[in-house]
C-alpha positions, 0 to 999 in steps of 0.5 A, a space after each residue: 715336274 716333267 718326265 723323260 724316258 728312263 735313261 739306260 745305266 750310263 756307260 762306263 766312264 774312263 777308268 776311275 782315278 782311284 784304284 780303290 775307294 780305300 785310296 780316297 782321302 776326301 769324300 765330297 757329298 751333296 746334301 739334299 736327296 743324297 744323304 737322305 732319300 728323295 722319297 722324303 720329298 723335302 724338295 717338294 716343300 722347298 719348291 712350293 715355298 719358292 713358288 709362293 715367294 715368287 708369287 708374293 714378290 710379283 703379286 702373281 697367281 700361283 700358276 704364273 709364279 710357278 711358270 716364271 720360277 721354272 723359267 728362271 731355273 732353266 735360264 739361270 741354274 737356280 730360281 734364286 740366281 735369276 731373281 738376284 740377276 734380274 731383280 736384285 733379290 736379297 739371297 739371304 731373305 730368299 733362302 730363309 723363306 724357302 728353307 722354312 720347311 718341316 724336317 719330320 719326313 727325315 729320320 735319324 740314320 744310325 746306319 749312315 752314321 756308322 757307315 760314315 764313321 768307318 769311311 776313311 778320309 775327310 768328308 765335306 758337304 757341297 750344296 746349292 743350299 746354305 749352311 743353316 739348312 745343311 746343318 739342320 738336315 745333318 743334325 736331323 740325320 745325326 751325322 753332322 759331326 762327320 763333316 769338317 766343312 760345308 761349301 754352300 751357295 754363299 761360299 760359291 758367291 751364289 753361283 750354283 752347281 754345275 758351274 765348273 769354276 765353282 768346283 775348282 773354288 770348292 777344291 781350292 778352298 779345302 785343299 782337295 786333290 781331285 784325283 784322290 777325291 770322290 764326289 757323291 751326288 743325286 743330280 747326274 749333270 752335277 757330276 760332269 765338272 767333278 769328272 773333268 777335274 779327275 774326281 771319282 764320281 758316284 751318282 745316287 739315283 733317287 728312289 722313286 724318281 726314275 725318269 725325272 728330268 732334274 735327277 736324270 739329266 746327263 745320266 747317259 753321259 760318260 762322266 759317271 763311274 758308279 751308279 748307286 740306288 742305296 747310298 747307305 748300303 754302298 757306303 757300308 760295302 766300301 767301308 768294309 773293303 777299305 
């Protein structure tokens, strides 16, 4: 993955809509590299599964397949979206293939479980992955029972974050008042539409990925209210002060 200069800590955004986290009645969490540390490197497995899928689909060497994969990612938001739009690829078959990964690097997290238990308000997963993948990860972490719903790439008609209308659709589908909601996400650019809707935004800066483009793109914008390096510790503090 390409790297840029490490961004500075984002400037303070406009005053968060919530005077305190205790006023939040809904928490919207991204899944991958957010609920578990990026250092687990699950996305590395997914990334190479995508490369192999593209190679098999077009009978390409891995190097050429990877270049095409990244082109579709840049131009369409996700490789899957590019394959669907340009080649009519079945998204279900694609997701089944690329999410066939080993979850051993993810450990159960009793601390995350306890922090979510104490956190006031509803909790929803908002992911560019699919429900089966989200459920596997939540089960491995031991936190699935805290989340009332998963709004996945299927629910968004395969339009990925950060497309703004997808956030509106997610909020409408689950009766979320954005001004009383908090969104927690590891990709800084994915928080911009949430901020525009009036959500309080929390960027979980991925551990061990300082300077990596996919995580830090947009981190120097004014749409981030809170920057967090340790999600579980931060949630524990929020719950203790709720």
